[in-house]
N, CA, C and O atoms as a CHARMM CRD file, in Angstrom:
* protein
*
  356
    1    1 MET  N     12.61100   2.94900  -4.04500 PROA 1      0.00000
    2    1 MET  CA    11.85300   3.17800  -5.25700 PROA 1      0.00000
    3    1 MET  C     12.44100   4.38400  -5.97700 PROA 1      0.00000
    4    1 MET  O     12.75100   5.39600  -5.35000 PROA 1      0.00000
    5    2 ASP  N     12.59200   4.27800  -7.26700 PROA 2      0.00000
    6    2 ASP  CA    13.14800   5.34900  -8.07800 PROA 2      0.00000
    7    2 ASP  C     12.25100   6.58500  -8.03800 PROA 2      0.00000
    8    2 ASP  O     11.05700   6.49900  -8.32800 PROA 2      0.00000
    9    3 ARG  N     12.82000   7.71800  -7.68300 PROA 3      0.00000
   10    3 ARG  CA    12.05500   8.96800  -7.52800 PROA 3      0.00000
   11    3 ARG  C     11.38300   9.41000  -8.83100 PROA 3      0.00000
   12    3 ARG  O     10.24900   9.89000  -8.81200 PROA 3      0.00000
   13    4 LYS  N     12.07700   9.25000  -9.95900 PROA 4      0.00000
   14    4 LYS  CA    11.49500   9.65200 -11.25000 PROA 4      0.00000
   15    4 LYS  C     10.29800   8.77400 -11.60200 PROA 4      0.00000
   16    4 LYS  O      9.29600   9.26900 -12.11800 PROA 4      0.00000
   17    5 LEU  N     10.39500   7.49800 -11.33000 PROA 5      0.00000
   18    5 LEU  CA     9.26700   6.60300 -11.57700 PROA 5      0.00000
   19    5 LEU  C      8.09700   6.97900 -10.68500 PROA 5      0.00000
   20    5 LEU  O      6.94800   6.99900 -11.12800 PROA 5      0.00000
   21    6 LEU  N      8.38800   7.27200  -9.44400 PROA 6      0.00000
   22    6 LEU  CA     7.34200   7.65800  -8.49800 PROA 6      0.00000
   23    6 LEU  C      6.59200   8.91000  -8.96300 PROA 6      0.00000
   24    6 LEU  O      5.38500   9.02900  -8.75300 PROA 6      0.00000
   25    7 GLU  N      7.30700   9.83300  -9.58900 PROA 7      0.00000
   26    7 GLU  CA     6.68600  11.07500 -10.06500 PROA 7      0.00000
   27    7 GLU  C      5.68800  10.84600 -11.19300 PROA 7      0.00000
   28    7 GLU  O      4.76400  11.64300 -11.35800 PROA 7      0.00000
   29    8 ILE  N      5.84900   9.77200 -11.97900 PROA 8      0.00000
   30    8 ILE  CA     4.93500   9.55100 -13.10800 PROA 8      0.00000
   31    8 ILE  C      3.84800   8.51400 -12.82300 PROA 8      0.00000
   32    8 ILE  O      2.88700   8.40000 -13.58300 PROA 8      0.00000
   33    9 LEU  N      3.99300   7.76500 -11.74100 PROA 9      0.00000
   34    9 LEU  CA     3.00100   6.73300 -11.42300 PROA 9      0.00000
   35    9 LEU  C      1.71800   7.34700 -10.88600 PROA 9      0.00000
   36    9 LEU  O      1.73800   8.37100 -10.20400 PROA 9      0.00000
   37   10 CYS  N      0.60500   6.70300 -11.20600 PROA 10     0.00000
   38   10 CYS  CA    -0.67300   7.05300 -10.58800 PROA 10     0.00000
   39   10 CYS  C     -1.48800   5.77900 -10.44400 PROA 10     0.00000
   40   10 CYS  O     -1.23800   4.78400 -11.12300 PROA 10     0.00000
   41   11 CYS  N     -2.45100   5.82700  -9.56200 PROA 11     0.00000
   42   11 CYS  CA    -3.31600   4.68200  -9.30600 PROA 11     0.00000
   43   11 CYS  C     -4.12200   4.38100 -10.57300 PROA 11     0.00000
   44   11 CYS  O     -4.73900   5.28600 -11.13400 PROA 11     0.00000
   45   12 PRO  N     -4.12600   3.13700 -11.02600 PROA 12     0.00000
   46   12 PRO  CA    -4.88800   2.80000 -12.23300 PROA 12     0.00000
   47   12 PRO  C     -6.41100   2.87000 -12.02700 PROA 12     0.00000
   48   12 PRO  O     -7.16100   2.90900 -13.00200 PROA 12     0.00000
   49   13 ILE  N     -6.86200   2.88600 -10.79100 PROA 13     0.00000
   50   13 ILE  CA    -8.29600   2.92100 -10.50000 PROA 13     0.00000
   51   13 ILE  C     -8.76300   4.34900 -10.23100 PROA 13     0.00000
   52   13 ILE  O     -9.68500   4.84100 -10.88100 PROA 13     0.00000
   53   14 THR  N     -8.12200   5.00600  -9.26900 PROA 14     0.00000
   54   14 THR  CA    -8.56200   6.35400  -8.86800 PROA 14     0.00000
   55   14 THR  C     -7.90400   7.46200  -9.67900 PROA 14     0.00000
   56   14 THR  O     -8.35300   8.60800  -9.65200 PROA 14     0.00000
   57   15 LYS  N     -6.83400   7.11700 -10.40300 PROA 15     0.00000
   58   15 LYS  CA    -6.04000   8.08300 -11.18400 PROA 15     0.00000
   59   15 LYS  C     -5.32900   9.10600 -10.30500 PROA 15     0.00000
   60   15 LYS  O     -4.84900  10.12300 -10.80500 PROA 15     0.00000
   61   16 GLN  N     -5.25800   8.85100  -9.01600 PROA 16     0.00000
   62   16 GLN  CA    -4.56700   9.71800  -8.07000 PROA 16     0.00000
   63   16 GLN  C     -3.05600   9.46500  -8.13800 PROA 16     0.00000
   64   16 GLN  O     -2.63100   8.33200  -8.36400 PROA 16     0.00000
   65   17 PRO  N     -2.24500  10.51300  -7.94400 PROA 17     0.00000
   66   17 PRO  CA    -0.80100  10.28200  -7.80000 PROA 17     0.00000
   67   17 PRO  C     -0.54900   9.43000  -6.55400 PROA 17     0.00000
   68   17 PRO  O     -1.40700   9.32500  -5.67700 PROA 17     0.00000
   69   18 VAL  N      0.61800   8.83300  -6.48800 PROA 18     0.00000
   70   18 VAL  CA     0.96700   7.99700  -5.34400 PROA 18     0.00000
   71   18 VAL  C      2.23700   8.52400  -4.69300 PROA 18     0.00000
   72   18 VAL  O      3.03700   9.21900  -5.31900 PROA 18     0.00000
   73   19 ARG  N      2.40000   8.17800  -3.43000 PROA 19     0.00000
   74   19 ARG  CA     3.61200   8.49800  -2.68100 PROA 19     0.00000
   75   19 ARG  C      4.03300   7.24300  -1.93000 PROA 19     0.00000
   76   19 ARG  O      3.23000   6.33600  -1.70800 PROA 19     0.00000
   77   20 ALA  N      5.29300   7.20500  -1.54800 PROA 20     0.00000
   78   20 ALA  CA     5.79600   6.07200  -0.76600 PROA 20     0.00000
   79   20 ALA  C      5.26500   6.16600   0.65600 PROA 20     0.00000
   80   20 ALA  O      5.15900   7.25600   1.21800 PROA 20     0.00000
   81   21 LEU  N      4.93500   5.02600   1.22800 PROA 21     0.00000
   82   21 LEU  CA     4.54700   5.00500   2.63500 PROA 21     0.00000
   83   21 LEU  C      5.76700   5.30900   3.49100 PROA 21     0.00000
   84   21 LEU  O      6.88400   4.90600   3.16600 PROA 21     0.00000
   85   22 SER  N      5.54500   6.01500   4.57200 PROA 22     0.00000
   86   22 SER  CA     6.62500   6.29200   5.51100 PROA 22     0.00000
   87   22 SER  C      6.98300   5.00800   6.26300 PROA 22     0.00000
   88   22 SER  O      6.23800   4.02900   6.24100 PROA 22     0.00000
   89   23 GLN  N      8.12000   5.03600   6.91600 PROA 23     0.00000
   90   23 GLN  CA     8.53700   3.86800   7.71000 PROA 23     0.00000
   91   23 GLN  C      7.50300   3.55600   8.79200 PROA 23     0.00000
   92   23 GLN  O      7.20800   2.39000   9.05300 PROA 23     0.00000
   93   24 ARG  N      6.96600   4.57600   9.40700 PROA 24     0.00000
   94   24 ARG  CA     5.94900   4.38900  10.45300 PROA 24     0.00000
   95   24 ARG  C      4.68600   3.73500   9.87700 PROA 24     0.00000
   96   24 ARG  O      4.11600   2.82900  10.48500 PROA 24     0.00000
   97   25 GLU  N      4.25900   4.20100   8.70800 PROA 25     0.00000
   98   25 GLU  CA     3.07700   3.61700   8.07100 PROA 25     0.00000
   99   25 GLU  C      3.32400   2.16600   7.68800 PROA 25     0.00000
  100   25 GLU  O      2.44100   1.32300   7.84400 PROA 25     0.00000
  101   26 LEU  N      4.53500   1.86700   7.18000 PROA 26     0.00000
  102   26 LEU  CA     4.88000   0.47600   6.85000 PROA 26     0.00000
  103   26 LEU  C      4.84800  -0.41300   8.08400 PROA 26     0.00000
  104   26 LEU  O      4.37200  -1.54700   8.02700 PROA 26     0.00000
  105   27 GLU  N      5.35000   0.09800   9.18800 PROA 27     0.00000
  106   27 GLU  CA     5.34400  -0.68000  10.42600 PROA 27     0.00000
  107   27 GLU  C      3.91600  -0.98300  10.87500 PROA 27     0.00000
  108   27 GLU  O      3.62100  -2.09600  11.31200 PROA 27     0.00000
  109   28 MET  N      3.03800   0.00300  10.76500 PROA 28     0.00000
  110   28 MET  CA     1.63700  -0.22000  11.13900 PROA 28     0.00000
  111   28 MET  C      0.98800  -1.25200  10.21700 PROA 28     0.00000
  112   28 MET  O      0.27800  -2.14700  10.67500 PROA 28     0.00000
  113   29 LEU  N      1.23800  -1.11800   8.91800 PROA 29     0.00000
  114   29 LEU  CA     0.68200  -2.05100   7.93800 PROA 29     0.00000
  115   29 LEU  C      1.19100  -3.46600   8.19900 PROA 29     0.00000
  116   29 LEU  O      0.41500  -4.42100   8.17800 PROA 29     0.00000
  117   30 ASN  N      2.49300  -3.60000   8.44600 PROA 30     0.00000
  118   30 ASN  CA     3.07200  -4.91800   8.69500 PROA 30     0.00000
  119   30 ASN  C      2.61900  -5.51400  10.02400 PROA 30     0.00000
  120   30 ASN  O      2.59100  -6.73600  10.17600 PROA 30     0.00000
  121   31 GLY  N      2.26600  -4.66800  10.98100 PROA 31     0.00000
  122   31 GLY  CA     1.66800  -5.17300  12.21400 PROA 31     0.00000
  123   31 GLY  C      0.33900  -5.86600  11.92900 PROA 31     0.00000
  124   31 GLY  O      0.02800  -6.90000  12.52000 PROA 31     0.00000
  125   32 LEU  N     -0.44100  -5.28500  11.01600 PROA 32     0.00000
  126   32 LEU  CA    -1.71400  -5.90100  10.62500 PROA 32     0.00000
  127   32 LEU  C     -1.48300  -7.21000   9.87500 PROA 32     0.00000
  128   32 LEU  O     -2.22700  -8.17400  10.05300 PROA 32     0.00000
  129   33 VAL  N     -0.44100  -7.23600   9.02900 PROA 33     0.00000
  130   33 VAL  CA    -0.09800  -8.47200   8.30600 PROA 33     0.00000
  131   33 VAL  C      0.27200  -9.55500   9.31900 PROA 33     0.00000
  132   33 VAL  O     -0.20500 -10.68700   9.23100 PROA 33     0.00000
  133   34 GLN  N      1.11500  -9.20200  10.26900 PROA 34     0.00000
  134   34 GLN  CA     1.57200 -10.16600  11.27700 PROA 34     0.00000
  135   34 GLN  C      0.40500 -10.71100  12.09900 PROA 34     0.00000
  136   34 GLN  O      0.39400 -11.88700  12.46300 PROA 34     0.00000
  137   35 ASP  N     -0.57100  -9.86100  12.38900 PROA 35     0.00000
  138   35 ASP  CA    -1.74000 -10.27600  13.17300 PROA 35     0.00000
  139   35 ASP  C     -2.80100 -10.98400  12.33400 PROA 35     0.00000
  140   35 ASP  O     -3.82600 -11.41300  12.86400 PROA 35     0.00000
  141   36 GLY  N     -2.55900 -11.10900  11.02100 PROA 36     0.00000
  142   36 GLY  CA    -3.52800 -11.76400  10.13900 PROA 36     0.00000
  143   36 GLY  C     -4.78000 -10.94400   9.89200 PROA 36     0.00000
  144   36 GLY  O     -5.82800 -11.49800   9.55800 PROA 36     0.00000
  145   37 GLN  N     -4.68600  -9.62300  10.05100 PROA 37     0.00000
  146   37 GLN  CA    -5.85700  -8.75600   9.92700 PROA 37     0.00000
  147   37 GLN  C     -5.93400  -7.98700   8.61300 PROA 37     0.00000
  148   37 GLN  O     -6.86200  -7.20200   8.41900 PROA 37     0.00000
  149   38 LEU  N     -4.97900  -8.19500   7.70500 PROA 38     0.00000
  150   38 LEU  CA    -4.96100  -7.41400   6.47100 PROA 38     0.00000
  151   38 LEU  C     -5.31500  -8.29100   5.28600 PROA 38     0.00000
  152   38 LEU  O     -4.81500  -9.40700   5.14600 PROA 38     0.00000
  153   39 ARG  N     -6.19000  -7.76400   4.43000 PROA 39     0.00000
  154   39 ARG  CA    -6.63500  -8.49100   3.24500 PROA 39     0.00000
  155   39 ARG  C     -6.50900  -7.59700   2.02300 PROA 39     0.00000
  156   39 ARG  O     -6.66300  -6.37800   2.09400 PROA 39     0.00000
  157   40 TYR  N     -6.22200  -8.24800   0.89500 PROA 40     0.00000
  158   40 TYR  CA    -6.24600  -7.54100  -0.38300 PROA 40     0.00000
  159   40 TYR  C     -7.69600  -7.25300  -0.74200 PROA 40     0.00000
  160   40 TYR  O     -8.61300  -7.80000  -0.13000 PROA 40     0.00000
  161   41 LEU  N     -7.90200  -6.39400  -1.73300 PROA 41     0.00000
  162   41 LEU  CA    -9.27000  -6.06400  -2.12600 PROA 41     0.00000
  163   41 LEU  C    -10.02200  -7.25100  -2.71300 PROA 41     0.00000
  164   41 LEU  O    -11.25200  -7.23700  -2.74600 PROA 41     0.00000
  165   42 ASP  N     -9.30800  -8.28400  -3.17900 PROA 42     0.00000
  166   42 ASP  CA    -9.99400  -9.48700  -3.65200 PROA 42     0.00000
  167   42 ASP  C    -10.32200 -10.43300  -2.49900 PROA 42     0.00000
  168   42 ASP  O    -10.75100 -11.56500  -2.72300 PROA 42     0.00000
  169   43 ASP  N    -10.12200  -9.96800  -1.27400 PROA 43     0.00000
  170   43 ASP  CA   -10.45700 -10.65000  -0.02200 PROA 43     0.00000
  171   43 ASP  C     -9.51000 -11.78900   0.35800 PROA 43     0.00000
  172   43 ASP  O     -9.80800 -12.55000   1.27800 PROA 43     0.00000
  173   44 THR  N     -8.38500 -11.91800  -0.32800 PROA 44     0.00000
  174   44 THR  CA    -7.39500 -12.90200   0.10500 PROA 44     0.00000
  175   44 THR  C     -6.50000 -12.26100   1.16400 PROA 44     0.00000
  176   44 THR  O     -6.24000 -11.05900   1.11200 PROA 44     0.00000
  177   45 PRO  N     -6.03200 -13.05400   2.11800 PROA 45     0.00000
  178   45 PRO  CA    -5.19300 -12.47900   3.17600 PROA 45     0.00000
  179   45 PRO  C     -3.82100 -12.07600   2.64700 PROA 45     0.00000
  180   45 PRO  O     -3.26500 -12.72300   1.75900 PROA 45     0.00000
  181   46 VAL  N     -3.29200 -11.00400   3.20500 PROA 46     0.00000
  182   46 VAL  CA    -1.91800 -10.58300   2.91100 PROA 46     0.00000
  183   46 VAL  C     -1.02600 -11.41000   3.82400 PROA 46     0.00000
  184   46 VAL  O     -1.12500 -11.31000   5.04700 PROA 46     0.00000
  185   47 GLU  N     -0.16800 -12.21400   3.24600 PROA 47     0.00000
  186   47 GLU  CA     0.64500 -13.12400   4.04500 PROA 47     0.00000
  187   47 GLU  C      2.08900 -12.66400   4.20800 PROA 47     0.00000
  188   47 GLU  O      2.74300 -13.01100   5.19000 PROA 47     0.00000
  189   48 ALA  N      2.58900 -11.88300   3.25100 PROA 48     0.00000
  190   48 ALA  CA     3.98300 -11.43500   3.32200 PROA 48     0.00000
  191   48 ALA  C      4.03900  -9.97000   3.74800 PROA 48     0.00000
  192   48 ALA  O      3.21500  -9.16500   3.31400 PROA 48     0.00000
  193   49 PRO  N      5.00300  -9.62400   4.59100 PROA 49     0.00000
  194   49 PRO  CA     5.13100  -8.22200   4.99300 PROA 49     0.00000
  195   49 PRO  C      5.51500  -7.33900   3.79700 PROA 49     0.00000
  196   49 PRO  O      6.04200  -7.81800   2.79300 PROA 49     0.00000
  197   50 PHE  N      5.23800  -6.06100   3.93300 PROA 50     0.00000
  198   50 PHE  CA     5.56500  -5.08700   2.90100 PROA 50     0.00000
  199   50 PHE  C      6.97000  -4.54400   3.17000 PROA 50     0.00000
  200   50 PHE  O      7.24700  -4.07400   4.27300 PROA 50     0.00000
  201   51 GLU  N      7.85500  -4.60400   2.17500 PROA 51     0.00000
  202   51 GLU  CA     9.16000  -3.95800   2.28700 PROA 51     0.00000
  203   51 GLU  C      9.03200  -2.49400   1.89500 PROA 51     0.00000
  204   51 GLU  O      9.64400  -1.61500   2.50300 PROA 51     0.00000
  205   52 GLU  N      8.23000  -2.25200   0.87200 PROA 52     0.00000
  206   52 GLU  CA     7.90800  -0.90600   0.40500 PROA 52     0.00000
  207   52 GLU  C      6.45900  -0.92500  -0.03200 PROA 52     0.00000
  208   52 GLU  O      5.91000  -1.97900  -0.35100 PROA 52     0.00000
  209   53 ALA  N      5.83700   0.25700  -0.04700 PROA 53     0.00000
  210   53 ALA  CA     4.46400   0.35200  -0.52800 PROA 53     0.00000
  211   53 ALA  C      4.18600   1.77900  -0.98000 PROA 53     0.00000
  212   53 ALA  O      4.84100   2.73100  -0.55600 PROA 53     0.00000
  213   54 LEU  N      3.19800   1.89300  -1.85000 PROA 54     0.00000
  214   54 LEU  CA     2.75100   3.19000  -2.34700 PROA 54     0.00000
  215   54 LEU  C      1.30900   3.39200  -1.91500 PROA 54     0.00000
  216   54 LEU  O      0.53000   2.44100  -1.85700 PROA 54     0.00000
  217   55 VAL  N      0.95900   4.62400  -1.61400 PROA 55     0.00000
  218   55 VAL  CA    -0.41200   4.95700  -1.23800 PROA 55     0.00000
  219   55 VAL  C     -0.86100   6.10700  -2.12400 PROA 55     0.00000
  220   55 VAL  O     -0.06700   6.98700  -2.45800 PROA 55     0.00000
  221   56 THR  N     -2.12900   6.10100  -2.50200 PROA 56     0.00000
  222   56 THR  CA    -2.65600   7.19400  -3.31100 PROA 56     0.00000
  223   56 THR  C     -2.70700   8.46500  -2.46700 PROA 56     0.00000
  224   56 THR  O     -2.82700   8.40900  -1.24400 PROA 56     0.00000
  225   57 ASP  N     -2.61500   9.61000  -3.14100 PROA 57     0.00000
  226   57 ASP  CA    -2.65200  10.88900  -2.42900 PROA 57     0.00000
  227   57 ASP  C     -3.91600  11.04800  -1.59800 PROA 57     0.00000
  228   57 ASP  O     -3.89300  11.67600  -0.53900 PROA 57     0.00000
  229   58 ASN  N     -5.02300  10.47800  -2.07700 PROA 58     0.00000
  230   58 ASN  CA    -6.26900  10.58900  -1.30400 PROA 58     0.00000
  231   58 ASN  C     -6.38800   9.48900  -0.24600 PROA 58     0.00000
  232   58 ASN  O     -7.38300   9.42900   0.47600 PROA 58     0.00000
  233   59 GLY  N     -5.37800   8.62000  -0.15300 PROA 59     0.00000
  234   59 GLY  CA    -5.32300   7.61600   0.90800 PROA 59     0.00000
  235   59 GLY  C     -6.25300   6.42900   0.75800 PROA 59     0.00000
  236   59 GLY  O     -6.46500   5.69900   1.72700 PROA 59     0.00000
  237   60 THR  N     -6.81700   6.20800  -0.42700 PROA 60     0.00000
  238   60 THR  CA    -7.79200   5.12700  -0.56100 PROA 60     0.00000
  239   60 THR  C     -7.19300   3.76500  -0.91500 PROA 60     0.00000
  240   60 THR  O     -7.78800   2.73400  -0.60100 PROA 60     0.00000
  241   61 ARG  N     -6.02800   3.74500  -1.56100 PROA 61     0.00000
  242   61 ARG  CA    -5.44300   2.47100  -1.98900 PROA 61     0.00000
  243   61 ARG  C     -3.96300   2.41700  -1.62600 PROA 61     0.00000
  244   61 ARG  O     -3.24400   3.41400  -1.67900 PROA 61     0.00000
  245   62 ILE  N     -3.54600   1.22300  -1.26000 PROA 62     0.00000
  246   62 ILE  CA    -2.13700   0.96000  -0.97500 PROA 62     0.00000
  247   62 ILE  C     -1.70000  -0.17800  -1.89800 PROA 62     0.00000
  248   62 ILE  O     -2.38900  -1.19000  -2.03100 PROA 62     0.00000
  249   63 TYR  N     -0.55300   0.01100  -2.52500 PROA 63     0.00000
  250   63 TYR  CA     0.01600  -0.99100  -3.42800 PROA 63     0.00000
  251   63 TYR  C      1.38000  -1.40800  -2.90600 PROA 63     0.00000
  252   63 TYR  O      2.18200  -0.56900  -2.49600 PROA 63     0.00000
  253   64 ARG  N      1.63600  -2.70500  -2.92200 PROA 64     0.00000
  254   64 ARG  CA     2.94600  -3.17400  -2.48100 PROA 64     0.00000
  255   64 ARG  C      3.96900  -2.94700  -3.58300 PROA 64     0.00000
  256   64 ARG  O      3.62300  -2.85400  -4.76100 PROA 64     0.00000
  257   65 VAL  N      5.22500  -2.85900  -3.18600 PROA 65     0.00000
  258   65 VAL  CA     6.35400  -2.75400  -4.10800 PROA 65     0.00000
  259   65 VAL  C      7.27000  -3.91900  -3.76300 PROA 65     0.00000
  260   65 VAL  O      7.79400  -4.00300  -2.65300 PROA 65     0.00000
  261   66 ASP  N      7.45700  -4.81600  -4.72600 PROA 66     0.00000
  262   66 ASP  CA     8.31200  -5.98500  -4.51200 PROA 66     0.00000
  263   66 ASP  C      9.55600  -5.87400  -5.38200 PROA 66     0.00000
  264   66 ASP  O      9.45600  -5.74700  -6.60300 PROA 66     0.00000
  265   67 ASP  N     10.71500  -5.92100  -4.76100 PROA 67     0.00000
  266   67 ASP  CA    11.99600  -5.81000  -5.47000 PROA 67     0.00000
  267   67 ASP  C     12.04600  -4.56900  -6.35700 PROA 67     0.00000
  268   67 ASP  O     12.57800  -4.61000  -7.46700 PROA 67     0.00000
  269   68 GLY  N     11.48300  -3.45800  -5.85300 PROA 68     0.00000
  270   68 GLY  CA    11.49300  -2.20300  -6.58800 PROA 68     0.00000
  271   68 GLY  C     10.43100  -2.07700  -7.66300 PROA 68     0.00000
  272   68 GLY  O     10.38800  -1.07400  -8.37500 PROA 68     0.00000
  273   69 ILE  N      9.56500  -3.09000  -7.79200 PROA 69     0.00000
  274   69 ILE  CA     8.52800  -3.08600  -8.82600 PROA 69     0.00000
  275   69 ILE  C      7.16400  -2.89200  -8.17600 PROA 69     0.00000
  276   69 ILE  O      6.73400  -3.72900  -7.38200 PROA 69     0.00000
  277   70 PRO  N      6.47200  -1.79100  -8.50500 PROA 70     0.00000
  278   70 PRO  CA     5.13500  -1.57800  -7.93900 PROA 70     0.00000
  279   70 PRO  C      4.13400  -2.57700  -8.52000 PROA 70     0.00000
  280   70 PRO  O      4.06500  -2.76300  -9.73500 PROA 70     0.00000
  281   71 ILE  N      3.36400  -3.21300  -7.64900 PROA 71     0.00000
  282   71 ILE  CA     2.33000  -4.15900  -8.06200 PROA 71     0.00000
  283   71 ILE  C      1.00000  -3.39100  -8.02200 PROA 71     0.00000
  284   71 ILE  O      0.30500  -3.38700  -7.00600 PROA 71     0.00000
  285   72 MET  N      0.66700  -2.75500  -9.12200 PROA 72     0.00000
  286   72 MET  CA    -0.48200  -1.84800  -9.14000 PROA 72     0.00000
  287   72 MET  C     -1.69200  -2.49600  -9.82100 PROA 72     0.00000
  288   72 MET  O     -2.22000  -1.98700 -10.80900 PROA 72     0.00000
  289   73 LEU  N     -2.10800  -3.61900  -9.26800 PROA 73     0.00000
  290   73 LEU  CA    -3.29600  -4.33100  -9.71400 PROA 73     0.00000
  291   73 LEU  C     -4.40200  -4.09500  -8.69800 PROA 73     0.00000
  292   73 LEU  O     -4.16500  -4.16500  -7.49200 PROA 73     0.00000
  293   74 GLU  N     -5.60800  -3.81600  -9.17800 PROA 74     0.00000
  294   74 GLU  CA    -6.71000  -3.50900  -8.25900 PROA 74     0.00000
  295   74 GLU  C     -6.91400  -4.61100  -7.23300 PROA 74     0.00000
  296   74 GLU  O     -7.04600  -4.32500  -6.04200 PROA 74     0.00000
  297   75 GLU  N     -6.94300  -5.86000  -7.67000 PROA 75     0.00000
  298   75 GLU  CA    -7.21500  -6.95400  -6.74300 PROA 75     0.00000
  299   75 GLU  C     -6.09000  -7.17000  -5.74000 PROA 75     0.00000
  300   75 GLU  O     -6.30500  -7.81400  -4.71300 PROA 75     0.00000
  301   76 ARG  N     -4.89300  -6.64600  -6.01200 PROA 76     0.00000
  302   76 ARG  CA    -3.75600  -6.77300  -5.10200 PROA 76     0.00000
  303   76 ARG  C     -3.47400  -5.48600  -4.34200 PROA 76     0.00000
  304   76 ARG  O     -2.39900  -5.32100  -3.76400 PROA 76     0.00000
  305   77 SER  N     -4.42900  -4.58500  -4.34300 PROA 77     0.00000
  306   77 SER  CA    -4.27600  -3.38100  -3.52700 PROA 77     0.00000
  307   77 SER  C     -4.92300  -3.63400  -2.16600 PROA 77     0.00000
  308   77 SER  O     -5.68800  -4.58000  -1.98400 PROA 77     0.00000
  309   78 VAL  N     -4.59400  -2.76900  -1.23100 PROA 78     0.00000
  310   78 VAL  CA    -5.12000  -2.84400   0.12700 PROA 78     0.00000
  311   78 VAL  C     -5.84000  -1.52800   0.39000 PROA 78     0.00000
  312   78 VAL  O     -5.40500  -0.47400  -0.07400 PROA 78     0.00000
  313   79 SER  N     -6.92100  -1.58900   1.12200 PROA 79     0.00000
  314   79 SER  CA    -7.64200  -0.36800   1.46600 PROA 79     0.00000
  315   79 SER  C     -6.76100   0.55200   2.30400 PROA 79     0.00000
  316   79 SER  O     -6.11800   0.11400   3.25800 PROA 79     0.00000
  317   80 GLY  N     -6.73900   1.81400   1.94000 PROA 80     0.00000
  318   80 GLY  CA    -5.96700   2.79800   2.68700 PROA 80     0.00000
  319   80 GLY  C     -6.45900   2.97900   4.10900 PROA 80     0.00000
  320   80 GLY  O     -5.72900   3.47800   4.96500 PROA 80     0.00000
  321   81 SER  N     -7.68800   2.57700   4.36200 PROA 81     0.00000
  322   81 SER  CA    -8.22200   2.70800   5.72000 PROA 81     0.00000
  323   81 SER  C     -7.50000   1.77800   6.70400 PROA 81     0.00000
  324   81 SER  O     -7.65400   1.91800   7.91700 PROA 81     0.00000
  325   82 ALA  N     -6.71600   0.83600   6.18400 PROA 82     0.00000
  326   82 ALA  CA    -5.96000  -0.06200   7.07100 PROA 82     0.00000
  327   82 ALA  C     -5.00400   0.73400   7.95600 PROA 82     0.00000
  328   82 ALA  O     -4.83300   0.41300   9.13200 PROA 82     0.00000
  329   83 ILE  N     -4.39100   1.75800   7.40300 PROA 83     0.00000
  330   83 ILE  CA    -3.45800   2.57900   8.18800 PROA 83     0.00000
  331   83 ILE  C     -4.23400   3.35900   9.24300 PROA 83     0.00000
  332   83 ILE  O     -3.79700   3.46600  10.38900 PROA 83     0.00000
  333   84 GLU  N     -5.38500   3.90300   8.85700 PROA 84     0.00000
  334   84 GLU  CA    -6.20900   4.64900   9.80900 PROA 84     0.00000
  335   84 GLU  C     -6.65700   3.74400  10.95700 PROA 84     0.00000
  336   84 GLU  O     -6.63400   4.15600  12.11700 PROA 84     0.00000
  337   85 ARG  N     -7.06100   2.52600  10.64300 PROA 85     0.00000
  338   85 ARG  CA    -7.52100   1.58900  11.67600 PROA 85     0.00000
  339   85 ARG  C     -6.40800   1.23500  12.63800 PROA 85     0.00000
  340   85 ARG  O     -6.66000   0.94500  13.80800 PROA 85     0.00000
  341   86 SER  N     -5.16800   1.25800  12.14800 PROA 86     0.00000
  342   86 SER  CA    -4.05900   0.84800  13.00600 PROA 86     0.00000
  343   86 SER  C     -3.45400   1.99600  13.79000 PROA 86     0.00000
  344   86 SER  O     -2.43100   1.82400  14.45200 PROA 86     0.00000
  345   87 GLY  N     -4.07800   3.17800  13.72300 PROA 87     0.00000
  346   87 GLY  CA    -3.64000   4.24700  14.59200 PROA 87     0.00000
  347   87 GLY  C     -3.03700   5.46100  13.92900 PROA 87     0.00000
  348   87 GLY  O     -2.60400   6.37600  14.63000 PROA 87     0.00000
  349   88 GLN  N     -2.98900   5.51400  12.61100 PROA 88     0.00000
  350   88 GLN  CA    -2.44500   6.68400  11.91600 PROA 88     0.00000
  351   88 GLN  C     -3.36400   7.88000  12.15100 PROA 88     0.00000
  352   88 GLN  O     -4.57600   7.76700  11.96800 PROA 88     0.00000
  353   89 PRO  N     -2.80700   9.02700  12.55500 PROA 89     0.00000
  354   89 PRO  CA    -3.65400  10.21200  12.77400 PROA 89     0.00000
  355   89 PRO  C     -4.27300  10.71700  11.49400 PROA 89     0.00000
  356   89 PRO  O     -5.00900  11.70400  11.51200 PROA 89     0.00000
């Protein structure tokens, strides 16, 4: 993800700045996808693994990034608590 773009992006819902998920966080998130335990906020299951993702600074929303393009739609976000549930300290 382009660093300059990342510096100007913010969550359209919470207005919080966003940061890229770490490799460890992505692995935890994708483990939930693989187990069929992750859902978007519109309650549809997440079926494809995340190659990249952004999380709000306050940790409430996660947005996928597909082919370098952030998908920052409320219904296509994932609750930030997914990382906490999967073992993130």
